[in-house]
C-alpha positions in Angstrom: 128.6 27.9 -22.0 127.9 29.2 -18.5 126.4 32.6 -19.1 125.8 35.2 -16.4 122.4 36.5 -17.4 122.9 39.5 -15.2 125.2 40.8 -18.0 122.1 41.3 -20.1 120.8 43.8 -17.5 124.1 45.7 -17.5 124.2 45.7 -21.3 120.7 47.0 -21.5 121.6 49.9 -19.2 124.8 50.6 -21.1 123.0 50.8 -24.4 120.2 53.0 -23.0 122.5 55.4 -21.0 125.4 55.4 -23.4 128.0 55.6 -20.6 129.4 53.5 -17.7 128.6 56.2 -15.2 125.0 56.5 -16.3 124.5 52.7 -16.3 126.1 52.5 -12.8 123.7 55.2 -11.5 120.7 53.4 -13.0 121.7 50.0 -11.7 122.8 51.4 -8.3 126.2 49.9 -8.8 129.7 51.4 -8.7 131.3 52.5 -11.9 134.2 50.0 -11.5 131.7 47.2 -11.2 129.9 48.2 -14.4 133.3 48.6 -16.1 134.2 45.1 -15.2 130.9 43.8 -16.5 131.5 45.7 -19.7 134.8 44.0 -20.1 133.2 40.6 -19.6 130.5 41.4 -22.3 133.3 42.5 -24.7 135.1 39.2 -24.2 131.9 37.1 -24.6 130.7 39.0 -27.8 134.1 39.8 -29.3 132.7 43.4 -29.8 133.6 46.7 -28.1 130.0 47.5 -27.6 130.8 51.2 -26.6 133.8 53.1 -27.9 134.9 56.5 -26.7 134.3 59.5 -29.0 135.7 62.6 -27.5 134.0 62.9 -24.1 131.2 60.5 -24.9 130.8 56.9 -25.9 129.3 55.7 -29.1 127.6 52.2 -29.6 129.2 49.9 -32.2 127.1 48.7 -35.2 126.7 45.3 -33.3 125.4 47.1 -30.2 122.9 49.1 -32.3 121.7 45.9 -34.0 121.1 44.0 -30.7 119.8 47.0 -28.6 116.1 46.2 -29.1 116.6 42.5 -28.7 118.5 43.0 -25.4 115.8 45.3 -24.1 113.1 42.8 -25.0 115.0 39.9 -23.3 115.4 42.0 -20.1 111.6 42.8 -20.1 110.7 39.2 -20.7 113.0 38.1 -17.8 111.4 40.7 -15.6 107.9 39.4 -16.5 108.9 35.8 -15.7 110.6 36.6 -12.4 108.3 39.3 -11.2 104.9 38.6 -12.8 102.1 41.0 -12.5 99.2 39.8 -10.3 96.8 42.2 -11.9 93.9 40.5 -13.7 92.1 42.0 -16.6 88.8 40.2 -16.6 87.6 41.8 -19.8 90.6 40.3 -21.7 90.7 37.0 -19.8 90.4 34.1 -22.4 90.3 30.8 -20.5 88.3 27.6 -20.0 87.8 26.3 -16.5 86.6 22.8 -15.7 84.5 22.1 -12.6 83.5 18.7 -11.3 80.5 18.3 -9.0 77.3 16.4 -8.5 74.6 17.4 -11.0 72.3 18.8 -8.3 75.1 21.1 -7.3 75.8 22.1 -10.9 72.1 22.9 -11.3 72.2 25.2 -8.3 75.6 26.7 -9.0 75.6 27.2 -12.8 73.0 29.8 -13.5 74.3 32.4 -11.0 77.9 31.6 -11.7 77.5 31.9 -15.4 75.7 35.2 -15.0 78.6 36.7 -13.1 81.1 35.4 -15.6 79.2 36.7 -18.6 79.1 40.1 -16.9 82.7 40.4 -15.8 84.7 38.0 -17.9 82.9 37.3 -21.2 85.9 35.4 -22.6 85.7 32.7 -19.9 84.1 29.4 -20.5 83.0 26.8 -18.0 82.8 23.0 -18.3 80.8 21.2 -15.7 81.7 17.5 -15.4 79.8 14.9 -13.5 81.5 13.0 -10.6 83.2 9.9 -11.7 82.1 6.5 -10.5 85.8 5.8 -9.7 88.5 7.9 -8.2 90.7 9.6 -10.8 93.9 11.8 -10.9 92.1 14.5 -13.0 92.6 17.1 -10.3 96.2 16.3 -9.9 97.0 16.4 -13.6 95.1 19.7 -14.3 92.2 18.1 -16.2 89.9 19.6 -13.5 90.4 23.0 -12.1 87.9 22.7 -9.2 86.2 19.8 -7.6 83.3 20.5 -5.3 82.0 17.8 -3.1 81.7 16.7 0.6 85.2 15.3 1.2 88.6 16.8 1.8 91.5 15.5 -0.3 93.9 13.5 1.8 97.1 14.5 0.1 99.1 17.7 1.0 99.4 18.8 -2.7 95.7 19.7 -2.7 94.1 22.7 -1.2 90.5 22.9 0.0 88.0 25.3 1.5 84.7 24.5 3.2 82.1 26.8 1.8 79.2 25.9 4.0 77.0 23.1 5.3 73.6 22.2 4.1 70.6 20.7 5.9 69.5 17.2 5.0 65.7 16.8 4.5 63.2 14.3 3.2 62.0 15.1 -0.3 58.6 13.8 -1.4 55.6 14.4 -3.6 53.5 17.3 -2.7 50.4 15.2 -2.2 52.2 12.3 -0.5 50.1 10.5 2.1 52.6 11.4 4.8 53.1 15.0 3.9 53.3 17.0 7.1 53.3 13.9 9.4 56.6 12.1 8.6 57.6 10.7 12.0 60.4 8.3 12.5 58.3 5.1 12.0 56.6 6.5 8.9 60.0 7.7 7.4 61.6 4.3 7.8 58.5 2.5 6.4 58.5 4.5 3.1 60.2 3.3 -0.1 63.4 5.2 -0.6 65.5 6.3 -3.6 69.3 6.9 -3.2 71.6 8.9 -5.4 75.0 7.4 -5.7 77.7 7.7 -8.4 79.0 4.3 -7.3 75.6 2.6 -7.2 75.6 2.1 -3.4 72.3 1.0 -1.8 73.1 2.3 1.7 74.4 5.6 3.1 74.9 7.1 6.6 71.2 7.5 7.1 70.9 3.7 7.4 73.5 3.7 10.2 71.4 6.3 12.1 68.2 4.2 11.6 70.0 1.1 12.8 70.6 2.8 16.2 66.8 3.0 16.6 66.3 -0.6 15.5 64.9 0.4 12.2 65.7 -0.4 8.6 64.4 1.3 5.5 63.5 -0.3 2.1 65.7 1.1 -0.7 64.0 0.7 -4.0 66.8 1.9 -6.2 70.1 3.8 -6.5 70.4 6.2 -9.4 73.4 8.2 -10.6 71.9 11.6 -11.1 69.7 14.0 -9.1 67.3 14.6 -12.1 66.6 10.9 -12.3 65.9 10.7 -8.6 63.6 13.7 -8.6 61.6 12.4 -11.6 61.0 9.1 -9.7 60.0 10.9 -6.5 57.6 13.1 -8.4 55.8 10.1 -9.9 55.8 7.8 -6.9 55.4 7.4 -3.1 59.2 7.1 -2.7 61.2 9.4 -0.5 64.6 10.9 -1.2 66.9 12.1 1.6 69.1 15.0 0.3 70.6 18.4 1.1 67.8 21.0 1.0 69.4 24.3 -0.3 71.5 22.8 -3.1 68.7 20.7 -4.3 66.1 23.5 -4.1 66.1 24.3 -7.9 65.2 20.7 -8.7 62.7 20.6 -5.8 60.9 23.6 -7.3 61.2 22.4 -10.9 59.5 19.0 -10.0 57.0 20.6 -7.7 58.1 18.6 -4.7 58.0 19.4 -0.9 60.5 18.9 1.9 60.0 17.6 5.4 62.4 17.8 8.3 64.1 14.5 9.1 62.7 12.8 12.2 66.3 11.8 13.1 69.4 14.0 13.4 71.8 13.7 10.5 75.0 15.6 10.3 74.8 18.5 7.8 77.0 17.6 4.8 79.8 20.1 4.0 80.4 21.8 0.6 84.1 21.6 0.0 85.9 23.2 -2.9 89.3 21.5 -3.8 92.1 22.4 -6.2 95.7 21.6 -6.8 98.3 23.8 -5.2 99.7 24.7 -8.6 96.8 27.2 -8.8 97.3 28.9 -5.4 98.8 32.0 -6.9 97.1 31.9 -10.2 95.0 35.2 -10.3 92.4 33.9 -12.7 91.9 30.7 -10.7 91.7 32.7 -7.5 89.0 34.8 -9.1 87.0 31.7 -10.1 87.3 30.3 -6.6 85.9 33.6 -5.2 83.0 33.5 -7.6 82.1 29.9 -6.6 82.5 30.8 -3.0 80.1 33.8 -3.3 77.5 31.8 -5.2 77.5 28.8 -2.9 77.6 30.7 0.4 74.6 32.7 -0.9 72.8 29.5 -1.7 73.5 28.0 1.7 73.7 30.9 4.2 75.5 30.7 7.5 73.4 28.8 10.1 71.3 27.0 7.5 72.1 23.6 8.9 69.4 23.2 11.5 68.5 20.2 13.6 65.6 18.0 12.6 62.3 19.6 13.4 63.6 23.2 13.7 61.6 24.4 10.7 58.3 23.7 9.2 57.9 21.6 6.0 58.3 23.5 2.8 56.1 23.2 -0.2 57.8 24.4 -3.4 55.7 26.9 -5.4 53.8 25.4 -8.3 55.7 25.3 -11.6 54.4 24.0 -14.9 55.6 20.4 -15.3 55.3 17.7 -17.9 55.4 14.9 -15.4 52.5 12.5 -15.5 50.6 11.4 -12.4 52.2 9.4 -9.6 53.0 5.7 -9.9 52.3 3.8 -6.7 55.2 1.7 -5.6 
């Protein structure tokens, strides 16, 4: 059957108003147009719907029986075709999945969870580590937000650059070259890399090569926490974004030094699938992530090497043993 669902709107108005004229005025249609629609409804249902009783019209038993159902169908159709964009955070019950590097999760999670607990207590977050291989999780909705340093190359994805961080050298507080890490000393130190793919080189090596230098990479590890533990117990150096890694730098009582070579500040890019563009809850989550990360990496944070003095993280109680010389 080919049904004209507009007839439901007319039927709902007829049953509420009890007359063709009243329904026509409510729907802003002419009385003849509503009369024609009533005729079509009668033919489809095999029922008179409204019958004349003196100067008024009375609904039939069938019309009375379906009145509530018709009204509910019209309300449901209206909700589908004209959805409300208002978001009741107090009643929001949803789980969001975010994927990012563990250093970023460490920096992002505490503040973000605090805001969510305050405004949307029914929301839960899952933080997933970056995969060693590319996946379709973002496309298929298994991940709501991916936060990293690259922009998706397909038009179905949306992205927003939330800021740029400054790359620094991270080393033990009592490192022999603390405060005097020039280019030659930087290249001569043992280095630790963090790579989800296990890579033993990164763009820093290309920059060093232009100066005729090559560094010695001791190891590549998958997580920030592993790298920081190694740095805290050795003479090795880690090159990483300063603001995002600050919670770990402070936890492991490490210090940062400006790089003696210019390295482009890495961006923080939030990516999602276009299906969530108009989703009010998802837009709210994106706003919370944006607020948290832009506060962590304020505008203008990305400075050239040597623009600021080295930073020593305040002492925090640690269970780490003494350094292991490498």
